[in-house]
C-alpha positions, 0 to 999 in steps of 0.5 A, a space after each residue: 276406527 280403533 284399528 286405523 292406527 295399527 293398520 297404518 303402522 302395518 303399512 309403514 312396516 311394509 316400507 310403502 312410499 306413500 299413504 293415501 287416506 279416505 276420511 279425516 280419521 284415517 289421515 290422523 291415524 297415519 300422521 300419528 305413525 309417520 312424520 316422514 312418509 307422504 300422506 295424500 288425503 283423498 277425502 276428509 275435513 279441514 286439515 288445519 282444524 284437525 291439526 294435520 296442516 299449518 294452512 291449506 296453501 302451504 301444509 308444512 308437513 307430510 300431509 296434503 291432498 284433497 278435502 271434502 269441506 265437510 262442515 261447510 256442506 252440512 250448512 248447505 244441506 240444512 238450507 236445502 232441506 229447509 227449502 224442500 220442507 219449509 215447515 221443518 223446525 227440528 232436524 236431527 244430525 246422525 253422526 259417528 261420535 268417533 269421527 272428529 269431522 262430524 263434531 265440526 259439522 254439528 257445530 257449523 249446523 248449530 251456528 246456522 240453525 237459528 237464522 234458518 228457524 230450525 233447531 238441530 240435534 246431534 244423534 250419535 250412533 257407533 254401532 249399525 245395530 243401533 240404527 233401528 232404535 235410533 230412528 225410532 227415538 228420533 221419530 218419538 222426539 217429533 223430529 221433522 227431518 234427518 241429515 246423514 253426514 259423511 260417516 264412513 261407518 255408515 257406508 255399508 248401511 246405505 239402503 238400510 238407513 234409507 229404508 228406516 227413514 221412509 219407515 219412520 216417515 223421516 225425510 233424510 238429506 244425505 252427504 253422498 249421491 249413493 245414499 239418494 240412489 239407495 232410497 234416501 230423499 236427497 243428497 248434496 255433496 262432493 263427487 267422491 270418485 272425482 276427489 280420488 282421481 285428483 288425489 292420484 295426481 298428488 301421488 304422481 307429483 310426489 313420486 316425481 319429487 314434489 314435497 307434500 309440505 309445498 303442495 296446496 290442499 285442494 278444496 272440492 269444485 264439483 258438487 252434486 244435488 240428487 233428488 229421489 222423487 220415488 222417496 218424496 212420493 212415499 213420504 207425501 212430499 212435493 218437491 219445489 220446481 226450482 229445487 228440481 231445476 237445480 238438481 244434477 240428478 232426479 230419480 223418477 218413480 
């Protein structure tokens, strides 16, 4: 994450016409080095909360694009996890402390937790080499389940994280379907390829003369629930029929 600002500055030095960013931290880094070159977000958290835009309807700056509703979706993931495992009382949220959106997600989950009868705890991981010890500590704390949020730093570790969750008998809700396809128990989130396609439309409009300040930031409209029954069986869990009916994809043994 510490390299992002320098990388953005390198691109500015190449005199690019538009910057496209993935994730809030990349958008923040780009905004720090230019207030004139258009920045199109393809994913990320609330730009108003992050100080990137005045409002979603009228960003008022050089930043616009598509967001992935990170904080709100964490609450929905907590609700779905509780439906699958009604007995769950302690839930760990695995997060990258350098990702500011993850702090917003944790705060939203903490606000919703009481009404769901659960206690949530943020667990910070900066280095993938810490993952094994982290899962061991989560299990030792008698945690019932884990939520893995939108953390770019973990993307390359999907299968390893899924394997660790099964090894330590921890049902895991993930932010993206790729994690469930890699072995995570279930996932709920936006369709990321769709977000990037929509971001491309912003690039097209800006190249044709539109000003980023006048282009409303779009929120996602397509959400996907994926359930991995192979992992559910390995964990000894029975998936409620109503939850299966809601799923957009079910991975069978």
